[in-house]
C-alpha distance (Angstrom), angle and dihedral (degrees) to the residues before:
residue distance angle dihedral
M1 . . .
N2 3.79 . .
Q3 3.78 117.8 .
G4 3.78 133.4 -148.9
I5 3.78 141.2 171.2
L6 3.79 125.1 -132.1
L7 3.80 112.4 -158.5
Y8 3.79 109.4 -165.3
G9 3.76 123.0 -174.5
P10 3.77 148.5 106.3
P11 3.79 124.9 -70.3
A12 3.82 114.9 -69.8
A13 3.80 92.9 13.6
G14 3.79 89.1 128.0
K15 3.80 104.4 -95.5
D16 3.82 92.6 138.6
T17 3.80 93.6 45.0
V18 3.80 93.4 47.6
T19 3.82 89.9 47.1
A20 3.81 90.2 53.5
A21 3.81 90.5 49.5
L22 3.82 90.5 50.3
A23 3.82 91.0 50.8
E24 3.81 89.2 52.1
L25 3.81 89.9 51.7
D26 3.80 95.1 50.0
S27 3.80 128.7 2.8
R28 3.82 90.4 -142.4
Y29 3.81 88.7 75.3
V30 3.80 109.4 90.1
L31 3.77 132.9 170.2
F32 3.80 111.6 -111.3
S33 3.78 106.7 -129.4
R34 3.78 107.6 -141.2
I35 3.76 119.0 -152.3
K36 3.79 110.8 -101.3
I37 3.78 121.4 -159.8
G38 3.76 111.4 -167.8
S39 3.77 137.9 35.1
G40 3.77 141.1 -58.1
K41 3.79 126.9 53.9
S42 3.80 112.1 22.7
E43 3.81 99.4 175.2
G44 3.80 110.2 110.2
Y45 3.81 93.4 19.3
R46 3.77 138.1 90.7
M47 3.78 101.7 -130.1
G48 3.79 112.7 -133.6
T49 3.78 143.0 176.5
P50 3.80 134.8 -122.6
G51 3.81 87.1 -108.5
Q52 3.80 91.7 57.2
L53 3.80 89.6 49.3
A54 3.80 90.9 52.0
E55 3.82 90.4 49.5
L56 3.83 92.0 51.0
E57 3.80 89.4 50.6
R58 3.80 91.9 47.6
R59 3.82 92.4 51.8
G60 3.82 93.5 44.2
D61 3.81 91.1 -116.6
L62 3.80 96.3 123.3
I63 3.80 108.0 105.7
Y64 3.78 99.4 171.8
R65 3.78 137.7 -6.2
N66 3.77 130.5 -173.6
D67 3.77 133.3 176.2
R68 3.80 119.2 -143.4
Y69 3.80 137.5 145.7
G70 3.81 89.4 14.9
N71 3.82 92.1 -60.8
T72 3.80 137.2 98.6
Y73 3.81 119.5 -126.2
V74 3.80 120.9 -162.8
V75 3.80 137.4 -165.7
D76 3.80 106.8 -159.0
R77 3.80 133.2 -168.7
P78 3.84 96.9 -129.5
G79 3.81 91.2 48.5
L80 3.80 92.2 52.0
G81 3.79 90.8 48.2
L82 3.79 91.3 53.7
A83 3.80 92.0 44.6
M84 3.82 91.0 55.9
E85 3.79 96.0 49.8
G86 3.78 117.5 120.6
G87 3.79 93.3 19.1
C88 3.80 94.3 -63.7
I89 3.79 117.1 157.4
P90 3.80 110.5 -141.8
I91 3.78 120.3 -147.3
L92 3.81 113.8 -147.2
H93 3.78 120.5 -161.1
L94 3.78 111.7 -147.4
G95 3.78 133.1 173.1
Q96 3.79 100.4 -170.5
V97 3.79 130.5 66.1
A98 3.82 86.9 -140.9
G99 3.81 88.1 62.8
V100 3.80 92.5 52.1
E101 3.78 90.3 48.6
A102 3.82 93.5 46.4
V103 3.80 94.3 50.5
T104 3.81 94.7 46.1
A105 3.83 91.5 46.5
K106 3.80 99.3 42.1
Y107 3.80 104.1 36.8
P108 3.81 118.1 52.3
A109 3.80 111.5 -136.5
A110 3.78 139.4 112.2
W111 3.81 96.7 -86.7
S112 3.80 121.3 -166.2
T113 3.80 110.0 -156.1
V114 3.79 117.3 -152.5
L115 3.79 127.8 -176.6
V116 3.82 107.0 -148.6
W117 3.78 109.5 -165.9
C118 3.77 144.6 -178.1
S119 3.79 133.3 159.4
R120 3.80 123.6 -90.5
G121 3.81 89.7 -111.1
V122 3.79 91.9 54.7
T123 3.81 90.1 48.4
A124 3.82 88.5 54.7
V125 3.80 93.1 49.4
R126 3.81 94.5 44.6
S127 3.81 93.4 45.4
T128 3.80 92.0 50.4
S129 3.81 94.2 43.9
R130 3.80 92.9 51.7
G131 3.79 90.5 51.9
D132 3.81 101.3 -109.3
R133 3.78 110.1 171.2
D134 3.79 91.5 -158.3
T135 3.80 102.7 53.2
E136 3.81 91.5 139.9
A137 3.81 90.1 56.1
R138 3.80 89.3 48.5
L139 3.79 90.6 51.5
A140 3.80 88.7 50.5
A141 3.82 87.0 51.6
W142 3.83 89.1 50.2
D143 3.81 88.2 53.9
A144 3.81 90.0 48.2
T145 3.82 90.3 50.3
E146 3.80 91.6 51.6
Q147 3.82 89.5 49.2
D148 3.81 90.4 46.1
L149 3.80 90.3 55.9
A150 3.79 91.8 46.5
T151 3.81 94.5 51.4
N152 3.81 99.4 37.9
D153 3.75 115.4 61.4
H154 3.78 96.9 -146.2
S155 3.76 93.3 148.2
A156 3.77 91.9 146.7
W157 3.80 94.8 92.4
D158 3.77 108.3 151.2
L159 3.80 89.1 -145.4
R160 3.80 138.6 4.6
V161 3.80 119.4 -152.8
D162 3.80 123.8 -171.3
T163 3.80 104.9 -156.9
E164 3.79 91.3 -162.6
V165 3.81 89.1 70.3
S166 3.83 104.0 21.5
S167 3.78 120.7 68.0
P168 3.81 116.9 -132.5
G169 3.80 89.1 -109.1
D170 3.79 93.1 51.6
A171 3.81 91.0 47.1
A172 3.81 90.4 49.7
V173 3.81 91.9 51.9
L174 3.82 91.2 50.8
I175 3.82 92.0 48.6
D176 3.81 91.7 45.9
Q177 3.82 90.0 52.4
L178 3.80 89.5 49.8
V179 3.81 92.6 50.9
R180 3.80 93.6 46.5
A181 3.81 90.8 49.7
S182 3.81 91.6 52.9
V183 3.80 94.7 61.5
């Protein structure tokens, strides 16, 4: 069965850094590039159009969609299929419990769910230090993530990682052990 990793957490919690550490550990780990419809950063995304979004919806290939920072982000069935080819293990970055639930319900695979966390203060420092121009929006997203966790009882995280105390390498080793145990 195909495998995948769902990293859930607020902005600047370390999802990118942990993903890079996982890829260094094992080349099968690859970032899943969601479709992004909008503007701004394009690295790590497959840029799309409203027409492509409508076509995915029409075909029933839209697994999850969220709107944030004035953009639309999409997890699509064909993209996941391609990402899993050759035994690759895609890593999806999600910021909503609804996204975790949609992917696990709508795409059959052995999903490892990981809550990647840091405090609001650390999000502010990391966002500023990496040059984000929208730190206030990211802090609002941190607040929304905290509220999302409080209102959605998704306590079945396979693993919780606090990136304020775990290094990216340590987090990657823990996630790798989780994935290997789920085979």
